[in-house]
LOVEX-304975 format. One record per atom (N, C-alpha, C, CB): residue number from 1; residue in three letters; atom name; z negated, y negated, x. Coordinates in steps of 0.2 Angstrom, whole numbers. Last residue first. Glycine has a CB too. Example, Ala and Ser with C-alpha at 12.3 -4.5 7.8 and 13.67 -1.06 7.14 Angstrom:
2
mike 2 | minu Ser | volo N | zz -35 | yy 11 | xx 64;
mike 2 | minu Ser | volo CA | zz -36 | yy 5 | xx 68;
mike 2 | minu Ser | volo C | zz -39 | yy 0 | xx 64;
mike 2 | minu Ser | volo CB | zz -29 | yy 3 | xx 70;
mike 1 | minu Ala | volo N | zz -39 | yy 28 | xx 66;
mike 1 | minu Ala | volo CA | zz -39 | yy 22 | xx 62;
mike 1 | minu Ala | volo C | zz -39 | yy 16 | xx 66;
mike 1 | minu Ala | volo CB | zz -45 | yy 22 | xx 57;
This chain:
94
mike 94 | minu Lys | volo N | zz -64 | yy 19 | xx 18;
mike 94 | minu Lys | volo CA | zz -61 | yy 13 | xx 19;
mike 94 | minu Lys | volo C | zz -63 | yy 8 | xx 14;
mike 94 | minu Lys | volo CB | zz -53 | yy 14 | xx 17;
mike 93 | minu Asn | volo N | zz -70 | yy 31 | xx 16;
mike 93 | minu Asn | volo CA | zz -74 | yy 26 | xx 20;
mike 93 | minu Asn | volo C | zz -71 | yy 20 | xx 20;
mike 93 | minu Asn | volo CB | zz -75 | yy 29 | xx 27;
mike 92 | minu Lys | volo N | zz -61 | yy 38 | xx 9;
mike 92 | minu Lys | volo CA | zz -67 | yy 37 | xx 6;
mike 92 | minu Lys | volo C | zz -71 | yy 32 | xx 10;
mike 92 | minu Lys | volo CB | zz -71 | yy 44 | xx 6;
mike 91 | minu Glu | volo N | zz -51 | yy 39 | xx 19;
mike 91 | minu Glu | volo CA | zz -49 | yy 35 | xx 13;
mike 91 | minu Glu | volo C | zz -56 | yy 33 | xx 9;
mike 91 | minu Glu | volo CB | zz -45 | yy 39 | xx 8;
mike 90 | minu Met | volo N | zz -57 | yy 47 | xx 28;
mike 90 | minu Met | volo CA | zz -55 | yy 41 | xx 30;
mike 90 | minu Met | volo C | zz -54 | yy 36 | xx 24;
mike 90 | minu Met | volo CB | zz -49 | yy 41 | xx 35;
mike 89 | minu Gln | volo N | zz -58 | yy 59 | xx 21;
mike 89 | minu Gln | volo CA | zz -64 | yy 56 | xx 23;
mike 89 | minu Gln | volo C | zz -63 | yy 49 | xx 25;
mike 89 | minu Gln | volo CB | zz -67 | yy 60 | xx 30;
mike 88 | minu Arg | volo N | zz -45 | yy 62 | xx 18;
mike 88 | minu Arg | volo CA | zz -49 | yy 61 | xx 13;
mike 88 | minu Arg | volo C | zz -56 | yy 57 | xx 15;
mike 88 | minu Arg | volo CB | zz -51 | yy 67 | xx 9;
mike 87 | minu Glu | volo N | zz -41 | yy 64 | xx 32;
mike 87 | minu Glu | volo CA | zz -38 | yy 59 | xx 28;
mike 87 | minu Glu | volo C | zz -42 | yy 57 | xx 22;
mike 87 | minu Glu | volo CB | zz -31 | yy 61 | xx 26;
mike 86 | minu Ile | volo N | zz -48 | yy 76 | xx 34;
mike 86 | minu Ile | volo CA | zz -50 | yy 70 | xx 38;
mike 86 | minu Ile | volo C | zz -47 | yy 64 | xx 34;
mike 86 | minu Ile | volo CB | zz -47 | yy 70 | xx 45;
mike 85 | minu Ala | volo N | zz -42 | yy 85 | xx 26;
mike 85 | minu Ala | volo CA | zz -49 | yy 83 | xx 25;
mike 85 | minu Ala | volo C | zz -51 | yy 77 | xx 28;
mike 85 | minu Ala | volo CB | zz -53 | yy 89 | xx 28;
mike 84 | minu Glu | volo N | zz -29 | yy 85 | xx 31;
mike 84 | minu Glu | volo CA | zz -30 | yy 83 | xx 25;
mike 84 | minu Glu | volo C | zz -37 | yy 81 | xx 23;
mike 84 | minu Glu | volo CB | zz -28 | yy 88 | xx 20;
mike 83 | minu Leu | volo N | zz -32 | yy 91 | xx 44;
mike 83 | minu Leu | volo CA | zz -30 | yy 84 | xx 44;
mike 83 | minu Leu | volo C | zz -30 | yy 81 | xx 36;
mike 83 | minu Leu | volo CB | zz -23 | yy 83 | xx 46;
mike 82 | minu Ala | volo N | zz -36 | yy 104 | xx 40;
mike 82 | minu Ala | volo CA | zz -41 | yy 99 | xx 43;
mike 82 | minu Ala | volo C | zz -39 | yy 92 | xx 43;
mike 82 | minu Ala | volo CB | zz -41 | yy 102 | xx 51;
mike 81 | minu Met | volo N | zz -24 | yy 108 | xx 34;
mike 81 | minu Met | volo CA | zz -30 | yy 108 | xx 30;
mike 81 | minu Met | volo C | zz -35 | yy 103 | xx 33;
mike 81 | minu Met | volo CB | zz -33 | yy 115 | xx 29;
mike 80 | minu Asp | volo N | zz -15 | yy 108 | xx 46;
mike 80 | minu Asp | volo CA | zz -14 | yy 104 | xx 39;
mike 80 | minu Asp | volo C | zz -20 | yy 103 | xx 35;
mike 80 | minu Asp | volo CB | zz -8 | yy 108 | xx 35;
mike 79 | minu Leu | volo N | zz -22 | yy 117 | xx 54;
mike 79 | minu Leu | volo CA | zz -22 | yy 110 | xx 56;
mike 79 | minu Leu | volo C | zz -20 | yy 106 | xx 50;
mike 79 | minu Leu | volo CB | zz -16 | yy 110 | xx 61;
mike 78 | minu Ala | volo N | zz -21 | yy 129 | xx 47;
mike 78 | minu Ala | volo CA | zz -27 | yy 127 | xx 48;
mike 78 | minu Ala | volo C | zz -27 | yy 119 | xx 50;
mike 78 | minu Ala | volo CB | zz -31 | yy 131 | xx 53;
mike 77 | minu Glu | volo N | zz -6 | yy 130 | xx 47;
mike 77 | minu Glu | volo CA | zz -10 | yy 129 | xx 41;
mike 77 | minu Glu | volo C | zz -17 | yy 127 | xx 42;
mike 77 | minu Glu | volo CB | zz -10 | yy 136 | xx 37;
mike 76 | minu Glu | volo N | zz -5 | yy 131 | xx 61;
mike 76 | minu Glu | volo CA | zz -1 | yy 126 | xx 57;
mike 76 | minu Glu | volo C | zz -5 | yy 125 | xx 51;
mike 76 | minu Glu | volo CB | zz 6 | yy 127 | xx 56;
mike 75 | minu Phe | volo N | zz -11 | yy 143 | xx 64;
mike 75 | minu Phe | volo CA | zz -14 | yy 137 | xx 67;
mike 75 | minu Phe | volo C | zz -11 | yy 131 | xx 63;
mike 75 | minu Phe | volo CB | zz -12 | yy 136 | xx 74;
mike 74 | minu Ser | volo N | zz -13 | yy 154 | xx 50;
mike 74 | minu Ser | volo CA | zz -10 | yy 151 | xx 56;
mike 74 | minu Ser | volo C | zz -13 | yy 145 | xx 58;
mike 74 | minu Ser | volo CB | zz -2 | yy 150 | xx 54;
mike 73 | minu Asp | volo N | zz -23 | yy 158 | xx 41;
mike 73 | minu Asp | volo CA | zz -19 | yy 163 | xx 44;
mike 73 | minu Asp | volo C | zz -15 | yy 161 | xx 50;
mike 73 | minu Asp | volo CB | zz -14 | yy 165 | xx 39;
mike 72 | minu Ala | volo N | zz -38 | yy 148 | xx 45;
mike 72 | minu Ala | volo CA | zz -33 | yy 150 | xx 41;
mike 72 | minu Ala | volo C | zz -29 | yy 155 | xx 44;
mike 72 | minu Ala | volo CB | zz -28 | yy 144 | xx 39;
mike 71 | minu Val | volo N | zz -51 | yy 136 | xx 45;
mike 71 | minu Val | volo CA | zz -49 | yy 143 | xx 47;
mike 71 | minu Val | volo C | zz -44 | yy 145 | xx 42;
mike 71 | minu Val | volo CB | zz -55 | yy 148 | xx 48;
mike 70 | minu Lys | volo N | zz -57 | yy 120 | xx 51;
mike 70 | minu Lys | volo CA | zz -54 | yy 124 | xx 46;
mike 70 | minu Lys | volo C | zz -51 | yy 131 | xx 49;
mike 70 | minu Lys | volo CB | zz -48 | yy 121 | xx 42;
mike 69 | minu Asp | volo N | zz -66 | yy 105 | xx 52;
mike 69 | minu Asp | volo CA | zz -65 | yy 112 | xx 55;
mike 69 | minu Asp | volo C | zz -63 | yy 117 | xx 50;
mike 69 | minu Asp | volo CB | zz -72 | yy 114 | xx 58;
mike 68 | minu Ala | volo N | zz -66 | yy 88 | xx 56;
mike 68 | minu Ala | volo CA | zz -64 | yy 94 | xx 51;
mike 68 | minu Ala | volo C | zz -63 | yy 100 | xx 55;
mike 68 | minu Ala | volo CB | zz -58 | yy 92 | xx 46;
mike 67 | minu Val | volo N | zz -73 | yy 72 | xx 58;
mike 67 | minu Val | volo CA | zz -72 | yy 79 | xx 60;
mike 67 | minu Val | volo C | zz -71 | yy 84 | xx 55;
mike 67 | minu Val | volo CB | zz -79 | yy 81 | xx 64;
mike 66 | minu Tyr | volo N | zz -72 | yy 56 | xx 64;
mike 66 | minu Tyr | volo CA | zz -71 | yy 60 | xx 58;
mike 66 | minu Tyr | volo C | zz -70 | yy 67 | xx 61;
mike 66 | minu Tyr | volo CB | zz -65 | yy 58 | xx 54;
mike 65 | minu Glu | volo N | zz -84 | yy 44 | xx 69;
mike 65 | minu Glu | volo CA | zz -79 | yy 49 | xx 71;
mike 65 | minu Glu | volo C | zz -78 | yy 54 | xx 65;
mike 65 | minu Glu | volo CB | zz -82 | yy 53 | xx 77;
mike 64 | minu Asp | volo N | zz -84 | yy 27 | xx 62;
mike 64 | minu Asp | volo CA | zz -87 | yy 33 | xx 64;
mike 64 | minu Asp | volo C | zz -81 | yy 38 | xx 67;
mike 64 | minu Asp | volo CB | zz -89 | yy 37 | xx 57;
mike 63 | minu Gln | volo N | zz -80 | yy 11 | xx 70;
mike 63 | minu Gln | volo CA | zz -82 | yy 15 | xx 64;
mike 63 | minu Gln | volo C | zz -85 | yy 22 | xx 66;
mike 63 | minu Gln | volo CB | zz -75 | yy 16 | xx 60;
mike 62 | minu Gln | volo N | zz -76 | yy 5 | xx 81;
mike 62 | minu Gln | volo CA | zz -80 | yy 1 | xx 77;
mike 62 | minu Gln | volo C | zz -81 | yy 5 | xx 70;
mike 62 | minu Gln | volo CB | zz -77 | yy -6 | xx 75;
mike 61 | minu Pro | volo N | zz -62 | yy 16 | xx 83;
mike 61 | minu Pro | volo CA | zz -67 | yy 11 | xx 86;
mike 61 | minu Pro | volo C | zz -70 | yy 7 | xx 80;
mike 61 | minu Pro | volo CB | zz -63 | yy 6 | xx 90;
mike 60 | minu Val | volo N | zz -61 | yy 32 | xx 78;
mike 60 | minu Val | volo CA | zz -59 | yy 25 | xx 76;
mike 60 | minu Val | volo C | zz -64 | yy 21 | xx 79;
mike 60 | minu Val | volo CB | zz -58 | yy 25 | xx 68;
mike 59 | minu Thr | volo N | zz -56 | yy 48 | xx 82;
mike 59 | minu Thr | volo CA | zz -60 | yy 43 | xx 84;
mike 59 | minu Thr | volo C | zz -57 | yy 36 | xx 81;
mike 59 | minu Thr | volo CB | zz -62 | yy 43 | xx 91;
mike 58 | minu Val | volo N | zz -56 | yy 64 | xx 75;
mike 58 | minu Val | volo CA | zz -53 | yy 58 | xx 75;
mike 58 | minu Val | volo C | zz -58 | yy 52 | xx 77;
mike 58 | minu Val | volo CB | zz -49 | yy 57 | xx 69;
mike 57 | minu Lys | volo N | zz -55 | yy 81 | xx 78;
mike 57 | minu Lys | volo CA | zz -60 | yy 75 | xx 79;
mike 57 | minu Lys | volo C | zz -56 | yy 69 | xx 80;
mike 57 | minu Lys | volo CB | zz -65 | yy 76 | xx 84;
mike 56 | minu Val | volo N | zz -53 | yy 97 | xx 72;
mike 56 | minu Val | volo CA | zz -49 | yy 91 | xx 73;
mike 56 | minu Val | volo C | zz -55 | yy 85 | xx 73;
mike 56 | minu Val | volo CB | zz -44 | yy 89 | xx 68;
mike 55 | minu Leu | volo N | zz -51 | yy 114 | xx 75;
mike 55 | minu Leu | volo CA | zz -56 | yy 109 | xx 74;
mike 55 | minu Leu | volo C | zz -53 | yy 102 | xx 76;
mike 55 | minu Leu | volo CB | zz -62 | yy 110 | xx 79;
mike 54 | minu Ala | volo N | zz -45 | yy 128 | xx 68;
mike 54 | minu Ala | volo CA | zz -43 | yy 122 | xx 71;
mike 54 | minu Ala | volo C | zz -48 | yy 117 | xx 70;
mike 54 | minu Ala | volo CB | zz -36 | yy 119 | xx 67;
mike 53 | minu Glu | volo N | zz -43 | yy 146 | xx 70;
mike 53 | minu Glu | volo CA | zz -47 | yy 140 | xx 69;
mike 53 | minu Glu | volo C | zz -45 | yy 134 | xx 72;
mike 53 | minu Glu | volo CB | zz -54 | yy 141 | xx 71;
mike 52 | minu Lys | volo N | zz -38 | yy 160 | xx 64;
mike 52 | minu Lys | volo CA | zz -35 | yy 155 | xx 67;
mike 52 | minu Lys | volo C | zz -39 | yy 148 | xx 65;
mike 52 | minu Lys | volo CB | zz -28 | yy 153 | xx 66;
mike 51 | minu Asn | volo N | zz -40 | yy 171 | xx 55;
mike 51 | minu Asn | volo CA | zz -44 | yy 171 | xx 62;
mike 51 | minu Asn | volo C | zz -41 | yy 165 | xx 66;
mike 51 | minu Asn | volo CB | zz -43 | yy 177 | xx 65;
mike 50 | minu Asn | volo N | zz -38 | yy 180 | xx 43;
mike 50 | minu Asn | volo CA | zz -40 | yy 173 | xx 43;
mike 50 | minu Asn | volo C | zz -44 | yy 172 | xx 50;
mike 50 | minu Asn | volo CB | zz -44 | yy 170 | xx 37;
mike 49 | minu Ser | volo N | zz -36 | yy 193 | xx 46;
mike 49 | minu Ser | volo CA | zz -30 | yy 189 | xx 44;
mike 49 | minu Ser | volo C | zz -32 | yy 182 | xx 44;
mike 49 | minu Ser | volo CB | zz -28 | yy 191 | xx 37;
mike 48 | minu Thr | volo N | zz -45 | yy 197 | xx 61;
mike 48 | minu Thr | volo CA | zz -43 | yy 198 | xx 54;
mike 48 | minu Thr | volo C | zz -38 | yy 193 | xx 52;
mike 48 | minu Thr | volo CB | zz -49 | yy 197 | xx 50;
mike 47 | minu Glu | volo N | zz -52 | yy 202 | xx 74;
mike 47 | minu Glu | volo CA | zz -45 | yy 200 | xx 73;
mike 47 | minu Glu | volo C | zz -44 | yy 202 | xx 66;
mike 47 | minu Glu | volo CB | zz -41 | yy 205 | xx 77;
mike 46 | minu Pro | volo N | zz -69 | yy 194 | xx 73;
mike 46 | minu Pro | volo CA | zz -64 | yy 199 | xx 75;
mike 46 | minu Pro | volo C | zz -57 | yy 198 | xx 72;
mike 46 | minu Pro | volo CB | zz -66 | yy 206 | xx 71;
mike 45 | minu Lys | volo N | zz -65 | yy 179 | xx 82;
mike 45 | minu Lys | volo CA | zz -66 | yy 186 | xx 82;
mike 45 | minu Lys | volo C | zz -69 | yy 188 | xx 76;
mike 45 | minu Lys | volo CB | zz -69 | yy 189 | xx 89;
mike 44 | minu Val | volo N | zz -53 | yy 166 | xx 81;
mike 44 | minu Val | volo CA | zz -60 | yy 169 | xx 79;
mike 44 | minu Val | volo C | zz -60 | yy 176 | xx 79;
mike 44 | minu Val | volo CB | zz -62 | yy 166 | xx 72;
mike 43 | minu Val | volo N | zz -45 | yy 157 | xx 92;
mike 43 | minu Val | volo CA | zz -44 | yy 163 | xx 88;
mike 43 | minu Val | volo C | zz -51 | yy 166 | xx 87;
mike 43 | minu Val | volo CB | zz -39 | yy 168 | xx 92;
mike 42 | minu Lys | volo N | zz -43 | yy 139 | xx 92;
mike 42 | minu Lys | volo CA | zz -46 | yy 145 | xx 95;
mike 42 | minu Lys | volo C | zz -45 | yy 151 | xx 90;
mike 42 | minu Lys | volo CB | zz -53 | yy 145 | xx 97;
mike 41 | minu Leu | volo N | zz -41 | yy 122 | xx 97;
mike 41 | minu Leu | volo CA | zz -38 | yy 128 | xx 93;
mike 41 | minu Leu | volo C | zz -41 | yy 134 | xx 96;
mike 41 | minu Leu | volo CB | zz -30 | yy 128 | xx 94;
mike 40 | minu Thr | volo N | zz -44 | yy 106 | xx 94;
mike 40 | minu Thr | volo CA | zz -46 | yy 112 | xx 98;
mike 40 | minu Thr | volo C | zz -44 | yy 118 | xx 94;
mike 40 | minu Thr | volo CB | zz -54 | yy 112 | xx 99;
mike 39 | minu Val | volo N | zz -39 | yy 89 | xx 96;
mike 39 | minu Val | volo CA | zz -38 | yy 95 | xx 93;
mike 39 | minu Val | volo C | zz -40 | yy 101 | xx 97;
mike 39 | minu Val | volo CB | zz -30 | yy 96 | xx 91;
mike 38 | minu Asp | volo N | zz -43 | yy 73 | xx 95;
mike 38 | minu Asp | volo CA | zz -44 | yy 79 | xx 99;
mike 38 | minu Asp | volo C | zz -43 | yy 85 | xx 94;
mike 38 | minu Asp | volo CB | zz -52 | yy 78 | xx 101;
mike 37 | minu Val | volo N | zz -37 | yy 57 | xx 95;
mike 37 | minu Val | volo CA | zz -37 | yy 63 | xx 91;
mike 37 | minu Val | volo C | zz -38 | yy 69 | xx 96;
mike 37 | minu Val | volo CB | zz -30 | yy 64 | xx 87;
mike 36 | minu Ala | volo N | zz -41 | yy 40 | xx 95;
mike 36 | minu Ala | volo CA | zz -40 | yy 46 | xx 99;
mike 36 | minu Ala | volo C | zz -40 | yy 52 | xx 94;
mike 36 | minu Ala | volo CB | zz -46 | yy 47 | xx 104;
mike 35 | minu Ser | volo N | zz -39 | yy 28 | xx 87;
mike 35 | minu Ser | volo CA | zz -38 | yy 28 | xx 95;
mike 35 | minu Ser | volo C | zz -38 | yy 34 | xx 98;
mike 35 | minu Ser | volo CB | zz -44 | yy 24 | xx 98;
mike 34 | minu Val | volo N | zz -34 | yy 21 | xx 72;
mike 34 | minu Val | volo CA | zz -36 | yy 28 | xx 76;
mike 34 | minu Val | volo C | zz -34 | yy 27 | xx 83;
mike 34 | minu Val | volo CB | zz -32 | yy 34 | xx 73;
mike 33 | minu Ala | volo N | zz -29 | yy 11 | xx 65;
mike 33 | minu Ala | volo CA | zz -35 | yy 10 | xx 69;
mike 33 | minu Ala | volo C | zz -37 | yy 16 | xx 74;
mike 33 | minu Ala | volo CB | zz -40 | yy 7 | xx 65;
mike 32 | minu Pro | volo N | zz -18 | yy 15 | xx 57;
mike 32 | minu Pro | volo CA | zz -17 | yy 12 | xx 63;
mike 32 | minu Pro | volo C | zz -23 | yy 11 | xx 68;
mike 32 | minu Pro | volo CB | zz -13 | yy 6 | xx 63;
mike 31 | minu Phe | volo N | zz -16 | yy 26 | xx 46;
mike 31 | minu Phe | volo CA | zz -22 | yy 23 | xx 49;
mike 31 | minu Phe | volo C | zz -21 | yy 21 | xx 56;
mike 31 | minu Phe | volo CB | zz -28 | yy 28 | xx 48;
mike 30 | minu His | volo N | zz -3 | yy 31 | xx 45;
mike 30 | minu His | volo CA | zz -7 | yy 29 | xx 39;
mike 30 | minu His | volo C | zz -13 | yy 25 | xx 41;
mike 30 | minu His | volo CB | zz -9 | yy 35 | xx 35;
mike 29 | minu Arg | volo N | zz 1 | yy 33 | xx 58;
mike 29 | minu Arg | volo CA | zz 5 | yy 28 | xx 54;
mike 29 | minu Arg | volo C | zz 1 | yy 26 | xx 48;
mike 29 | minu Arg | volo CB | zz 12 | yy 31 | xx 52;
mike 28 | minu Val | volo N | zz -8 | yy 42 | xx 62;
mike 28 | minu Val | volo CA | zz -9 | yy 36 | xx 65;
mike 28 | minu Val | volo C | zz -5 | yy 30 | xx 61;
mike 28 | minu Val | volo CB | zz -6 | yy 36 | xx 72;
mike 27 | minu Leu | volo N | zz -4 | yy 53 | xx 55;
mike 27 | minu Leu | volo CA | zz -10 | yy 51 | xx 53;
mike 27 | minu Leu | volo C | zz -11 | yy 44 | xx 56;
mike 27 | minu Leu | volo CB | zz -16 | yy 55 | xx 57;
mike 26 | minu Arg | volo N | zz 9 | yy 55 | xx 61;
mike 26 | minu Arg | volo CA | zz 9 | yy 53 | xx 54;
mike 26 | minu Arg | volo C | zz 2 | yy 50 | xx 52;
mike 26 | minu Arg | volo CB | zz 10 | yy 60 | xx 49;
mike 25 | minu Asp | volo N | zz 5 | yy 59 | xx 74;
mike 25 | minu Asp | volo CA | zz 8 | yy 53 | xx 73;
mike 25 | minu Asp | volo C | zz 8 | yy 50 | xx 65;
mike 25 | minu Asp | volo CB | zz 16 | yy 53 | xx 75;
mike 24 | minu Ala | volo N | zz -1 | yy 71 | xx 70;
mike 24 | minu Ala | volo CA | zz -5 | yy 66 | xx 73;
mike 24 | minu Ala | volo C | zz -2 | yy 59 | xx 72;
mike 24 | minu Ala | volo CB | zz -7 | yy 67 | xx 80;
mike 23 | minu Lys | volo N | zz 10 | yy 79 | xx 67;
mike 23 | minu Lys | volo CA | zz 5 | yy 77 | xx 62;
mike 23 | minu Lys | volo C | zz 0 | yy 72 | xx 64;
mike 23 | minu Lys | volo CB | zz 1 | yy 84 | xx 61;
mike 22 | minu Lys | volo N | zz 17 | yy 78 | xx 79;
mike 22 | minu Lys | volo CA | zz 20 | yy 76 | xx 73;
mike 22 | minu Lys | volo C | zz 15 | yy 74 | xx 68;
mike 22 | minu Lys | volo CB | zz 26 | yy 81 | xx 70;
mike 21 | minu Asn | volo N | zz 8 | yy 85 | xx 88;
mike 21 | minu Asn | volo CA | zz 10 | yy 78 | xx 89;
mike 21 | minu Asn | volo C | zz 13 | yy 75 | xx 83;
mike 21 | minu Asn | volo CB | zz 16 | yy 78 | xx 95;
mike 20 | minu Ile | volo N | zz 8 | yy 98 | xx 81;
mike 20 | minu Ile | volo CA | zz 2 | yy 94 | xx 82;
mike 20 | minu Ile | volo C | zz 4 | yy 87 | xx 83;
mike 20 | minu Ile | volo CB | zz -3 | yy 97 | xx 87;
mike 19 | minu Phe | volo N | zz 22 | yy 102 | xx 84;
mike 19 | minu Phe | volo CA | zz 19 | yy 101 | xx 77;
mike 19 | minu Phe | volo C | zz 13 | yy 97 | xx 77;
mike 19 | minu Phe | volo CB | zz 18 | yy 108 | xx 74;
mike 18 | minu Ala | volo N | zz 22 | yy 102 | xx 98;
mike 18 | minu Ala | volo CA | zz 26 | yy 97 | xx 94;
mike 18 | minu Ala | volo C | zz 24 | yy 96 | xx 87;
mike 18 | minu Ala | volo CB | zz 33 | yy 100 | xx 94;
mike 17 | minu Glu | volo N | zz 13 | yy 113 | xx 99;
mike 17 | minu Glu | volo CA | zz 11 | yy 106 | xx 102;
mike 17 | minu Glu | volo C | zz 15 | yy 101 | xx 99;
mike 17 | minu Glu | volo CB | zz 12 | yy 106 | xx 110;
mike 16 | minu Leu | volo N | zz 20 | yy 123 | xx 94;
mike 16 | minu Leu | volo CA | zz 14 | yy 121 | xx 91;
mike 16 | minu Leu | volo C | zz 12 | yy 114 | xx 93;
mike 16 | minu Leu | volo CB | zz 9 | yy 127 | xx 93;
mike 15 | minu Lys | volo N | zz 31 | yy 123 | xx 103;
mike 15 | minu Lys | volo CA | zz 32 | yy 122 | xx 96;
mike 15 | minu Lys | volo C | zz 26 | yy 120 | xx 92;
mike 15 | minu Lys | volo CB | zz 35 | yy 128 | xx 92;
mike 14 | minu Glu | volo N | zz 25 | yy 127 | xx 115;
mike 14 | minu Glu | volo CA | zz 28 | yy 120 | xx 114;
mike 14 | minu Glu | volo C | zz 29 | yy 118 | xx 107;
mike 14 | minu Glu | volo CB | zz 35 | yy 119 | xx 118;
mike 13 | minu Ser | volo N | zz 10 | yy 136 | xx 112;
mike 13 | minu Ser | volo CA | zz 17 | yy 135 | xx 113;
mike 13 | minu Ser | volo C | zz 19 | yy 128 | xx 112;
mike 13 | minu Ser | volo CB | zz 21 | yy 140 | xx 108;
mike 12 | minu Ala | volo N | zz -5 | yy 137 | xx 121;
mike 12 | minu Ala | volo CA | zz -2 | yy 134 | xx 115;
mike 12 | minu Ala | volo C | zz 6 | yy 134 | xx 116;
mike 12 | minu Ala | volo CB | zz -5 | yy 128 | xx 112;
mike 11 | minu Asp | volo N | zz -13 | yy 151 | xx 127;
mike 11 | minu Asp | volo CA | zz -9 | yy 145 | xx 129;
mike 11 | minu Asp | volo C | zz -5 | yy 143 | xx 123;
mike 11 | minu Asp | volo CB | zz -4 | yy 147 | xx 135;
mike 10 | minu Phe | volo N | zz -31 | yy 155 | xx 126;
mike 10 | minu Phe | volo CA | zz -23 | yy 156 | xx 125;
mike 10 | minu Phe | volo C | zz -19 | yy 150 | xx 127;
mike 10 | minu Phe | volo CB | zz -22 | yy 159 | xx 118;
mike 9 | minu His | volo N | zz -44 | yy 151 | xx 126;
mike 9 | minu His | volo CA | zz -42 | yy 158 | xx 128;
mike 9 | minu His | volo C | zz -35 | yy 160 | xx 126;
mike 9 | minu His | volo CB | zz -47 | yy 162 | xx 124;
mike 8 | minu Ile | volo N | zz -41 | yy 137 | xx 117;
mike 8 | minu Ile | volo CA | zz -46 | yy 141 | xx 120;
mike 8 | minu Ile | volo C | zz -44 | yy 148 | xx 120;
mike 8 | minu Ile | volo CB | zz -53 | yy 140 | xx 116;
mike 7 | minu Ala | volo N | zz -32 | yy 122 | xx 119;
mike 7 | minu Ala | volo CA | zz -32 | yy 129 | xx 116;
mike 7 | minu Ala | volo C | zz -37 | yy 134 | xx 120;
mike 7 | minu Ala | volo CB | zz -24 | yy 132 | xx 117;
mike 6 | minu Gln | volo N | zz -33 | yy 106 | xx 115;
mike 6 | minu Gln | volo CA | zz -36 | yy 111 | xx 119;
mike 6 | minu Gln | volo C | zz -36 | yy 118 | xx 116;
mike 6 | minu Gln | volo CB | zz -44 | yy 109 | xx 120;
mike 5 | minu Ile | volo N | zz -25 | yy 91 | xx 116;
mike 5 | minu Ile | volo CA | zz -25 | yy 97 | xx 113;
mike 5 | minu Ile | volo C | zz -28 | yy 102 | xx 118;
mike 5 | minu Ile | volo CB | zz -17 | yy 99 | xx 112;
mike 4 | minu Arg | volo N | zz -27 | yy 74 | xx 113;
mike 4 | minu Arg | volo CA | zz -29 | yy 79 | xx 117;
mike 4 | minu Arg | volo C | zz -29 | yy 86 | xx 113;
mike 4 | minu Arg | volo CB | zz -36 | yy 78 | xx 120;
mike 3 | minu Leu | volo N | zz -20 | yy 58 | xx 112;
mike 3 | minu Leu | volo CA | zz -20 | yy 65 | xx 109;
mike 3 | minu Leu | volo C | zz -22 | yy 70 | xx 114;
mike 3 | minu Leu | volo CB | zz -13 | yy 66 | xx 106;
mike 2 | minu Asp | volo N | zz -23 | yy 42 | xx 109;
mike 2 | minu Asp | volo CA | zz -24 | yy 47 | xx 114;
mike 2 | minu Asp | volo C | zz -25 | yy 53 | xx 111;
mike 2 | minu Asp | volo CB | zz -31 | yy 45 | xx 119;
mike 1 | minu Met | volo N | zz -13 | yy 28 | xx 105;
mike 1 | minu Met | volo CA | zz -17 | yy 34 | xx 103;
mike 1 | minu Met | volo C | zz -17 | yy 39 | xx 108;
mike 1 | minu Met | volo CB | zz -14 | yy 36 | xx 96;
């Protein structure tokens, strides 16, 4: 599996990258056909409480790309919600 993490206009901490790796590994265990996971993180302006955005794109060969975009108080929460949405999309398509 190819995992790409892109943090726009800030540097992602090692703790955040480890969290993303753990969640992506869990997704691959449930769906072994996953070939690539792209995670894009950015802070949405204006500076309000819900301003952390996580865009997750999962590529599965011979199938579709699954995309989820969520905004929350923290990157971890936004990433959890996005991966849950992608898991639901993949289950529905199975």
